C-alpha positions in Angstrom: -219.9 -243.0 7.7 -217.0 -241.1 9.4 -215.3 -244.5 10.1 -215.6 -245.5 6.4 -214.2 -242.2 5.2 -211.3 -242.5 7.7 -210.6 -246.1 6.5 -210.5 -244.9 2.9 -208.1 -242.1 3.8 -205.8 -244.5 5.6 -205.8 -246.8 2.5 -204.9 -243.9 0.3 -202.0 -242.8 2.5 -200.7 -246.4 2.6 -200.9 -246.7 -1.1 -199.1 -243.4 -1.6 -196.3 -244.5 0.8 -196.0 -248.0 -0.5 -192.8 -249.3 -2.0 -193.6 -250.2 -5.6 -190.5 -251.7 -7.1 -191.8 -251.4 -10.7 -191.4 -247.6 -10.6 -187.6 -248.0 -10.0 -186.9 -250.3 -13.0 -184.4 -249.0 -15.6 -184.4 -250.5 -19.1 -181.0 -250.4 -20.7 -179.4 -252.3 -23.6 -176.9 -254.5 -21.8 -174.0 -256.7 -22.8 -174.3 -260.4 -22.4 -172.3 -262.3 -19.8 -168.8 -263.2 -21.3 -167.8 -266.7 -22.0 -164.2 -266.0 -21.2 -162.6 -263.4 -18.9 -159.0 -262.1 -19.1 -159.3 -258.3 -18.8 -161.2 -256.8 -15.9 -161.8 -253.1 -15.5 -163.2 -251.4 -12.4 -163.8 -248.1 -10.7 -165.8 -246.2 -8.0 -167.0 -242.9 -6.8 -169.1 -241.6 -9.7 -171.3 -238.5 -9.1 -174.5 -238.8 -11.1 -174.6 -235.1 -11.6 -171.1 -235.0 -13.2 -169.9 -235.8 -16.7 -168.2 -239.2 -16.8 -165.9 -239.2 -19.9 -163.5 -241.7 -18.4 -166.1 -244.4 -19.0 -165.5 -243.9 -22.7 -161.8 -244.8 -22.1 -163.0 -247.9 -20.2 -164.9 -249.0 -23.2 -161.8 -248.5 -25.4 -159.8 -250.9 -23.3 -162.4 -253.6 -24.3 -162.7 -255.3 -20.9 -164.5 -258.5 -20.5 -166.0 -257.2 -17.2 -166.4 -253.9 -15.5 -166.9 -253.9 -11.7 -168.4 -251.0 -9.9 -166.8 -250.9 -6.4 -169.3 -248.6 -4.7 -170.4 -244.9 -4.5 -171.7 -245.7 -7.9 -174.1 -242.8 -7.3 -174.3 -240.3 -4.4 -177.7 -241.0 -3.0 -177.3 -240.0 0.6 -180.9 -240.2 1.6 -183.6 -242.3 3.3 -186.1 -241.3 0.6 -186.2 -244.2 -1.7 -187.9 -242.4 -4.6 -185.2 -239.8 -4.5 -182.5 -242.6 -4.4 -184.1 -244.2 -7.5 -184.2 -240.9 -9.3 -180.5 -240.5 -8.8 -179.9 -244.0 -10.2 -182.0 -243.0 -13.2 -179.9 -239.9 -13.7 -176.9 -242.2 -14.1 -178.8 -244.5 -16.5 -179.5 -241.5 -18.8 -175.8 -240.7 -19.3 -174.4 -241.6 -22.8 -171.1 -242.8 -21.3 -172.9 -245.2 -18.9 -175.2 -246.5 -21.7 -172.1 -247.2 -23.8 -170.4 -249.0 -20.9 -173.2 -251.4 -20.1 -173.9 -252.0 -23.8 -170.3 -253.0 -24.5 -169.2 -254.7 -21.3 -170.8 -257.0 -18.7 -171.1 -255.1 -15.5 -171.0 -256.4 -11.9 -171.4 -254.2 -8.8 -171.2 -253.9 -5.1 -171.9 -250.7 -3.1 -170.4 -248.4 -0.6 -171.9 -245.8 1.8 -173.2 -243.2 -0.6 -175.2 -245.5 -2.8 -176.1 -247.8 0.2 -177.7 -244.8 1.9 -175.7 -242.2 3.8 -172.1 -241.2 4.4 -170.1 -243.8 6.5 -173.2 -245.7 7.6 -173.3 -249.4 8.4 -175.8 -251.9 9.6 -178.0 -249.4 11.4 -179.1 -247.6 8.2 -183.0 -248.0 8.4 -183.7 -248.3 4.6 -181.1 -251.0 3.7 -183.6 -253.6 2.5 -185.4 -251.2 0.2 -182.1 -249.7 -1.0 -180.9 -253.3 -1.8 -184.0 -253.8 -4.0 -183.3 -250.7 -6.0 -179.7 -251.6 -6.3 -180.4 -255.1 -7.6 -183.0 -253.8 -10.1 -180.7 -251.1 -11.4 -177.9 -253.5 -12.0 -180.2 -256.1 -13.6 -179.7 -258.8 -11.1 -181.5 -262.0 -12.3 -184.8 -262.8 -10.5 -183.4 -266.2 -9.4 -180.1 -264.8 -8.1 -178.9 -265.9 -4.7 -178.4 -262.2 -3.9 -182.2 -261.8 -3.7 -182.5 -264.7 -1.2 -180.1 -263.5 1.6 -179.5 -260.3 3.5 -177.0 -257.9 2.0 -175.7 -257.9 -1.6 -172.5 -260.1 -1.3 -172.1 -262.3 -4.4 -169.6 -264.5 -6.3 -169.3 -265.7 -9.8 -166.8 -268.0 -11.6 -165.8 -267.4 -15.2 -163.7 -269.4 -17.6 -160.4 -267.8 -18.4 -157.9 -268.8 -21.0 -158.0 -272.4 -22.2 -158.8 -274.3 -19.0 -158.5 -271.8 -16.1 -161.0 -270.2 -13.8 -161.4 -266.6 -12.5 -163.6 -266.1 -9.4 -165.1 -262.7 -8.8 -166.1 -262.1 -5.1 -168.2 -259.0 -4.4 -168.1 -258.2 -0.7 -170.8 -256.2 1.1 -169.0 -253.9 3.6 -172.1 -252.0 4.7 -175.1 -254.2 5.5 -173.5 -256.0 8.5 -170.7 -253.6 9.6 -170.7 -252.1 13.0 -170.2 -248.4 13.5 -166.6 -247.3 13.5 -164.9 -245.7 16.5 -164.4 -242.0 16.2 -160.9 -240.5 16.3 -159.9 -239.8 19.9 -156.8 -237.8 18.8 -154.6 -240.1 20.8 -151.8 -242.5 19.9 -151.3 -241.2 16.4 -154.9 -241.5 15.4 -156.0 -239.1 12.7 -158.8 -238.0 10.4 -162.2 -239.5 11.3 -161.6 -243.0 12.8 -159.4 -245.1 15.0 -158.9 -248.9 15.1 -161.3 -250.9 17.2 -159.5 -253.7 19.1 -162.8 -255.4 20.1 -163.1 -259.0 18.9 -166.9 -258.4 18.7 -166.8 -255.6 16.2 -167.5 -256.9 12.7 -166.9 -255.7 9.2 -168.7 -258.5 7.2 -170.9 -260.2 9.8 -171.1 -263.9 10.7 -173.4 -264.9 7.8 -171.1 -263.3 5.2 -167.9 -264.7 6.8 -169.4 -268.2 6.6 -170.3 -267.7 3.0 -166.9 -266.3 2.1 -165.2 -269.4 3.5 -167.2 -271.6 1.1 -166.2 -269.3 -1.8 -162.5 -269.6 -0.9 -162.8 -273.4 -0.9 -164.1 -273.5 -4.5 -161.7 -274.2 -7.3 -160.2 -271.1 -9.0 -156.9 -270.0 -10.3 -157.4 -266.2 -9.8 -159.7 -264.6 -7.2 -160.6 -261.0 -7.5 -162.0 -259.8 -4.2 -164.0 -256.6 -4.6 -164.2 -254.6 -1.4 -165.6 -251.0 -1.4 -163.0 -250.1 1.3 -159.3 -250.6 1.2 -157.7 -253.7 2.7 -153.9 -253.7 2.2 -152.9 -250.1 2.8 -151.5 -248.4 5.9 -153.9 -247.0 8.5 -154.9 -243.4 7.6 -158.0 -242.6 9.7 -160.5 -242.9 6.8 -162.9 -245.8 6.5 -161.1 -249.1 5.8 -160.3 -252.6 7.1 -157.6 -251.1 9.2 -160.3 -249.7 11.5 -161.3 -253.2 12.4 -157.9 -255.0 12.7 -159.3 -258.2 14.1 -161.5 -258.5 11.0 -158.5 -257.8 8.8 -156.5 -260.5 10.5 -159.6 -262.8 10.3 -159.4 -262.4 6.5 -155.8 -263.4 6.5 -156.5 -266.4 8.7 -159.3 -267.5 6.4 -157.0 -267.3 3.4 -154.4 -269.4 5.2 -157.0 -271.8 6.5 -158.6 -272.5 3.1 -155.3 -272.3 1.2 -157.1 -270.1 -1.4 -154.6 -269.1 -4.1 -154.6 -266.2 -6.5 -156.3 -263.6 -4.3 -156.0 -259.9 -5.3 -158.2 -257.2 -3.7 -159.7 -254.3 -5.6 -161.1 -251.3 -3.8 -162.4 -247.7 -4.1 -163.8 -245.0 -1.8 -160.8 -242.7 -1.1 -160.8 -240.5 -4.2 -157.3 -241.4 -5.4 -155.8 -244.5 -7.1 -152.9 -246.6 -5.8 -151.6 -250.2 -5.6 -150.8 -251.6 -2.1 -148.9 -254.7 -1.2 -149.4 -256.1 2.3 -146.8 -258.6 3.4 -148.1 -261.2 5.9 -146.4 -263.8 7.9 -147.6 -267.2 6.9 -149.4 -265.8 3.8 -148.5 -264.8 0.4 -148.6 -261.0 -0.1 -152.0 -259.5 -0.6 -152.2 -256.9 -3.3 -154.9 -254.2 -3.3 -155.6 -252.1 -6.4 -157.5 -249.0 -5.4 -159.4 -247.1 -8.2 -161.2 -243.9 -7.1 -162.8 -242.0 -8.6 -164.7 -242.0 -11.8 -165.6 -238.3 -11.1 -164.2 -237.6 -7.6 -160.8 -236.5 -6.4 -159.4 -235.5 -3.0 -157.3 -232.5 -1.9 -154.6 -234.7 -0.4 -153.3 -238.3 -0.4 -152.5 -240.1 2.8 -149.1 -241.7 3.4 -149.0 -245.5 2.7 -145.9 -247.5 3.4 -147.4 -250.4 1.5 -147.9 -248.4 -1.7 -146.1 -249.4 -4.9 -145.0 -246.4 -6.8 -146.8 -243.1 -6.7 -150.6 -242.5 -6.2 -152.9 -241.3 -9.0 -154.5 -238.1 -7.8 -156.8 -237.4 -10.8 -159.8 -239.3 -11.9 -159.0 -242.9 -12.8 -160.1 -246.5 -13.4 -158.3 -249.8 -12.8 -157.5 -252.8 -15.0 -156.3 -256.3 -14.3 -155.1 -258.3 -17.2 -154.5 -262.0 -16.9 -151.7 -263.4 -19.1 -151.9 -267.2 -19.4 -149.6 -267.4 -22.5 -146.3 -266.9 -20.7 -144.6 -269.9 -19.1 -145.0 -268.2 -15.8 -148.6 -266.6 -16.0 -149.0 -263.2 -14.5 -151.4 -260.4 -13.6 -150.8 -256.9 -14.9 -152.2 -254.5 -12.4 -152.8 -250.9 -13.7 -154.4 -247.7 -12.7 -155.3 -245.5 -15.7 -156.1 -241.9 -16.2 -158.8 -240.1 -18.2 -156.9 -240.6 -21.4 -156.7 -244.4 -20.8 -153.0 -244.1 -20.1 -151.4 -246.4 -17.4 -150.0 -244.2 -14.6 -149.4 -247.0 -12.1 -148.5 -250.5 -13.2 -147.2 -253.6 -11.5 -146.7 -257.2 -12.7 -147.6 -260.0 -10.3 -146.7 -263.6 -11.1 -149.4 -266.1 -10.1 -146.7 -268.2 -8.6 -146.3 -265.4 -6.0 -150.0 -265.8 -5.0 -149.9 -269.3 -3.6 -148.7 -271.3 -0.6 
């Protein structure tokens, strides 16, 4: 009898601790996938406890897509029920409901919605966190994202009369090695220093192999969404500059595949800016950083690759594709809480090819 009671108690504990995905589902009225894409808005760093009026301005710009670049909530936990509750708090916001109802939303994650500050592949709850993420962002049941590790993803949309726009969502968390702490030597600053090791990875072998196949696909414009910055100057915060061999590997992959039309978009740092990285043997790699939807930072780091001034207040980014002109171009902008463009740069597509 004692053994039977013990068995029942064990079953009850297991049931209480089980991961029931149904309890994390969020039902929202969502916009359909667009048939044509020419205006893409994006942003990052959105505290679920904060008001998010800037999303109303995003809706007013009437984008075909909105891309969440990470820190879409501030979860920071290994408790999956708590993580799900924080997503649901975002779902209840009128501004968020308005956004997803009017605009098709795509998303990747950064550390705070992945699990904890600055964590990478050693975060113990990454598989369960992934399931909650995919459910919240309404990922189709037959999506390739549900069949592989991590949340990297790519979609191709028609643009203009006969052009194609490829959206590539990188996963900079699931496979990333821990970064090297600042040793306060050789000009290193803030939290991290570059890791020269060829074995340290940002994306992992599986994702790198997948990315090569994406770059080989036919597309006229490729928007590469990376939660962390790519084209800026090293500043000691999390970014591709902390793993320079991986950064160079990206440039080599672009050269090797001859992929044209690449522009990065990024978040994380709590300010907005546009960076232009010149590369020998490559066309320049632009990176439009938009951060944050609710978060700001007390200071802005120097960046020799920056175009114009940074945006220190809450902001979102927009890329508009103009196919009408004889020489088609991308209009890159960072916009403030009033929807006004505070940083703007025109990039001709002829500049983004070999």
